[in-house]
C-alpha positions in Angstrom: 70.4 92.6 -64.5 68.1 92.8 -67.5 66.3 96.1 -67.8 62.8 94.5 -67.5 63.8 92.6 -64.3 65.3 95.7 -62.8 62.2 97.6 -63.5 60.0 94.9 -62.0 62.0 95.1 -58.8 61.8 98.9 -58.7 58.0 98.7 -59.2 57.6 96.1 -56.5 59.6 98.2 -54.1 57.4 101.3 -54.8 54.2 99.3 -54.3 55.6 98.2 -50.9 56.4 101.7 -49.8 52.8 103.1 -49.7 49.3 101.8 -49.8 47.9 103.2 -53.1 49.8 104.3 -56.1 48.2 106.3 -59.0 49.2 104.7 -62.3 50.4 107.9 -63.8 52.7 108.6 -60.7 54.2 105.1 -61.0 54.9 105.7 -64.7 56.7 109.0 -63.9 58.7 107.4 -61.1 59.8 104.5 -63.3 60.2 106.8 -66.4 58.0 104.5 -68.5 54.6 104.7 -70.1 51.3 103.8 -68.2 51.0 100.9 -70.7 54.4 99.5 -69.6 53.3 99.8 -65.9 50.2 97.8 -66.7 52.3 95.1 -68.4 54.7 95.0 -65.5 51.9 94.7 -63.0 50.6 91.7 -64.9 54.0 90.1 -64.8 54.2 90.6 -61.0 50.7 89.0 -60.7 51.9 86.0 -62.6 54.8 85.7 -60.0 52.2 85.5 -57.2 52.1 89.1 -56.0 48.4 90.1 -55.2 48.3 93.5 -56.9 44.8 94.9 -57.3 43.6 97.8 -59.4 42.3 100.9 -57.5 39.3 102.6 -58.9 39.0 106.4 -59.0 39.6 109.4 -61.1 43.3 108.7 -61.5 43.2 104.9 -61.2 46.1 103.0 -59.6 47.4 99.9 -57.9 47.7 98.4 -54.5 49.8 95.5 -53.2 47.5 93.5 -51.0 48.2 90.6 -48.6 47.7 87.3 -50.3 47.0 83.7 -49.1 50.4 82.5 -50.2 53.8 84.2 -49.5 55.5 85.2 -52.8 59.2 86.1 -52.9 59.9 89.1 -50.7 61.8 92.1 -51.9 64.2 94.0 -49.6 66.7 96.7 -50.5 70.1 96.6 -48.9 69.2 98.7 -45.9 66.0 96.8 -45.3 67.7 93.5 -45.4 70.4 94.6 -42.9 67.7 96.2 -40.7 65.7 92.9 -40.7 68.8 90.9 -39.7 69.6 93.2 -36.9 66.0 93.1 -35.7 66.0 89.3 -35.7 69.3 89.3 -33.6 67.6 91.6 -31.1 64.5 89.3 -31.1 66.7 86.3 -30.0 67.3 88.1 -26.7 64.0 89.9 -26.3 62.4 87.5 -23.7 59.3 87.4 -25.9 59.3 83.6 -26.3 60.2 83.8 -29.9 64.0 83.3 -29.5 64.2 80.0 -31.3 62.0 81.1 -34.2 63.9 84.3 -34.6 67.3 82.5 -34.7 65.9 80.2 -37.4 64.6 83.1 -39.4 67.9 84.9 -39.0 69.7 81.9 -40.5 67.3 81.8 -43.4 67.7 85.5 -44.1 71.4 85.3 -43.9 71.6 82.4 -46.3 69.9 84.3 -49.1 71.8 87.6 -48.6 74.4 88.7 -51.0 77.9 88.3 -49.7 78.4 92.1 -49.3 75.3 92.2 -46.9 76.1 89.0 -45.1 79.5 90.5 -44.2 77.8 93.6 -42.8 75.5 91.6 -40.7 78.2 89.2 -39.4 80.3 92.2 -38.1 77.4 93.1 -35.8 77.1 90.5 -33.0 74.7 91.4 -30.2 75.2 90.0 -26.8 72.8 90.5 -23.8 74.8 91.7 -20.8 71.9 92.4 -18.5 70.4 89.8 -16.2 68.2 87.4 -18.1 64.6 88.4 -18.1 61.8 85.9 -17.4 60.6 84.3 -20.6 57.1 85.1 -21.8 55.1 82.7 -23.9 54.7 84.3 -27.3 51.0 83.1 -27.3 50.5 85.2 -24.2 52.0 88.2 -25.8 49.8 87.7 -28.9 46.7 87.3 -26.7 47.5 90.5 -24.7 48.2 92.4 -27.9 45.0 91.3 -29.5 43.0 92.4 -26.5 44.7 95.8 -26.5 44.0 96.2 -30.2 40.4 95.1 -30.0 39.6 97.1 -26.8 38.2 93.9 -25.2 38.0 93.3 -21.4 40.7 90.7 -20.5 40.4 88.1 -17.8 43.5 86.4 -16.5 45.1 84.6 -13.5 48.0 86.5 -12.0 50.7 84.7 -10.1 52.8 86.4 -7.5 55.7 84.0 -8.2 58.5 85.2 -10.5 56.8 83.4 -13.4 53.4 82.1 -14.1 54.2 78.5 -14.4 50.7 77.1 -14.2 47.1 78.2 -14.9 46.4 78.5 -11.2 47.0 82.1 -10.1 46.9 83.7 -6.7 43.4 84.8 -5.9 40.4 85.3 -8.2 40.9 86.1 -11.9 41.6 89.7 -12.6 39.4 91.7 -15.0 41.0 94.6 -16.7 40.7 96.9 -19.7 44.1 96.5 -21.5 45.5 99.6 -23.0 49.2 99.1 -23.7 51.7 96.3 -24.0 55.2 97.7 -23.2 58.7 96.6 -22.4 60.8 98.0 -19.5 64.2 96.8 -18.3 64.0 93.7 -20.5 60.6 92.6 -19.2 57.1 92.8 -20.8 54.3 94.6 -19.0 50.6 95.2 -19.5 49.3 98.6 -18.7 45.6 98.3 -17.9 42.6 99.7 -16.0 41.8 97.2 -13.2 38.0 96.9 -13.1 38.1 95.3 -9.6 40.3 97.9 -8.0 39.1 100.8 -10.2 42.6 102.1 -10.8 45.5 101.8 -13.3 47.8 98.9 -12.8 51.0 97.5 -14.5 51.1 93.7 -14.7 54.1 91.6 -15.6 53.3 89.6 -18.7 55.3 86.5 -17.5 52.9 86.2 -14.6 49.7 86.4 -16.7 47.7 83.4 -17.8 44.8 84.7 -20.0 41.4 83.2 -19.7 38.9 82.7 -22.5 36.7 84.0 -23.8 37.5 87.7 -23.7 35.0 90.1 -22.2 33.0 92.8 -23.9 34.5 95.8 -25.8 35.3 98.9 -23.9 35.9 102.6 -24.6 39.6 103.4 -24.0 40.3 105.6 -21.0 42.8 108.5 -21.0 46.0 107.4 -19.3 47.3 109.8 -16.5 49.5 112.3 -18.2 48.4 111.0 -21.6 51.7 109.4 -22.4 52.4 105.7 -21.7 56.2 106.1 -21.6 56.0 108.9 -19.0 53.4 107.0 -17.0 55.4 103.8 -16.9 58.6 105.7 -16.0 56.9 107.5 -13.2 55.4 104.3 -11.7 58.7 102.5 -11.7 60.4 105.5 -10.2 57.8 105.5 -7.4 56.4 109.0 -8.1 53.3 110.5 -9.6 55.3 112.5 -12.1 58.0 111.5 -14.6 60.7 112.6 -12.2 62.4 110.7 -9.4 60.8 111.1 -6.0 64.2 112.3 -4.6 66.5 114.6 -6.5 69.6 116.3 -5.2 72.5 118.5 -6.3 76.1 118.1 -5.4 79.6 119.3 -6.5 82.0 116.6 -7.2 85.8 116.8 -7.3 86.0 115.1 -10.7 86.1 116.2 -14.3 82.7 116.4 -15.9 83.7 114.1 -18.7 84.6 111.3 -16.2 81.3 111.7 -14.3 79.0 111.9 -17.4 80.0 108.4 -18.6 78.4 106.9 -15.5 75.2 109.0 -15.3 72.2 107.9 -17.3 69.6 110.6 -16.6 71.4 113.1 -14.5 72.6 116.5 -15.4 76.4 117.2 -15.4 77.8 120.7 -15.6 81.5 121.4 -15.9 82.8 123.9 -13.2 86.5 123.5 -13.9 89.2 121.0 -14.9 88.5 118.8 -11.8 85.1 120.0 -10.6 81.6 119.5 -11.8 78.0 120.0 -10.7 75.8 116.9 -10.7 72.0 116.8 -10.4 70.7 113.3 -9.9 67.6 111.4 -8.8 66.9 108.2 -7.0 64.2 106.2 -5.1 65.2 107.5 -1.7 67.6 110.0 -0.1 69.9 107.3 1.4 69.8 105.6 -2.0 70.8 108.9 -3.7 73.6 109.5 -1.2 75.0 106.0 -1.7 74.8 106.4 -5.5 76.8 109.6 -5.3 79.3 108.0 -2.9 80.4 105.6 -5.7 82.3 108.3 -7.4 85.0 108.1 -4.6 85.7 111.9 -4.8 85.2 115.0 -2.6 81.4 115.8 -2.4 79.9 119.2 -1.6 76.1 118.9 -1.0 74.3 121.9 -2.6 70.9 120.6 -1.5 68.3 119.8 -0.4 68.7 119.3 3.4 67.3 115.8 3.1 70.3 114.8 1.1 72.7 116.1 3.7 70.8 114.2 6.4 71.1 111.0 4.3 74.8 111.5 4.0 75.0 111.9 7.8 73.0 108.7 8.4 75.1 106.7 6.0 78.3 108.1 7.5 77.3 106.8 11.0 76.1 103.5 9.5 79.4 103.0 7.6 81.5 104.0 10.5 79.7 101.5 12.7 80.1 98.8 10.1 83.8 99.6 9.8 84.3 99.4 13.6 82.5 96.1 13.9 84.5 94.7 11.1 87.8 95.8 12.7 86.7 94.5 16.1 85.6 91.2 14.6 88.9 90.8 12.8 90.9 91.6 15.9 88.9 89.1 18.0 89.2 86.4 15.4 93.0 86.7 15.3 93.6 87.0 19.1 
């Protein structure tokens, strides 16, 4: 690559990395004179890049957004990251799958062979159950309301997906605070003005109404952290922890158990014994979850977990007896 072209690409990469660049700092980074920087900036402007001069004691330059899209510059890692992000977008459930697939094809076509090979070796396949699709226009409307701090009115359907503008009941009026994803679905975290409480709404059930309401002053989310709040709500507790948490000793190596535990704590006690602290929605649910390991179980506590094991033992024994009786009757 000619030296001047290489320098132009380096200059453009620097301008994309931060908002304002003093001219003297650019010259030092490129190891050229300030006059050469000015000439290179003029060349980039001729190519369509909207670079403006920044006034001040040091002077400098800024790459602004333009009306037209000039050629984009990505280094190798940025190009690969973009391709991976587009692959993920094709399974995001955000209603942009087709556009993301077309964009991925375009990006891949202009990639050098060495980068195209790296991208082709990474094929992402969704193995979770398909999430309901959300219209990208709905996500944009929700995101805009969150960003502008504007009261949002919408119809909310109780069906798995909002397939029409007619919701169930009167329109909801909320102060939108966060647009989040959880388990492959999109959710809106908002203060419900009618119920005067925090609510989490599924985005695929929302049909926004226009116009938006007045601006509002954001409230403080319980706990102050949206991730912890959403986690606690879906776990059914007021804190970030599961409502039911118990401790057992399993007759299995810790390495075998840890592969199947997402947010539990596994402690090795010996070659074939480990301590497991795990949480769940309910005590019977926790007991059933622990039973899947098909190994000797010693309940350390609490008593509610022992009672849940006893209830499940009676229930399973009854089920086994009924199955055996039914089988015998059917073959008589």
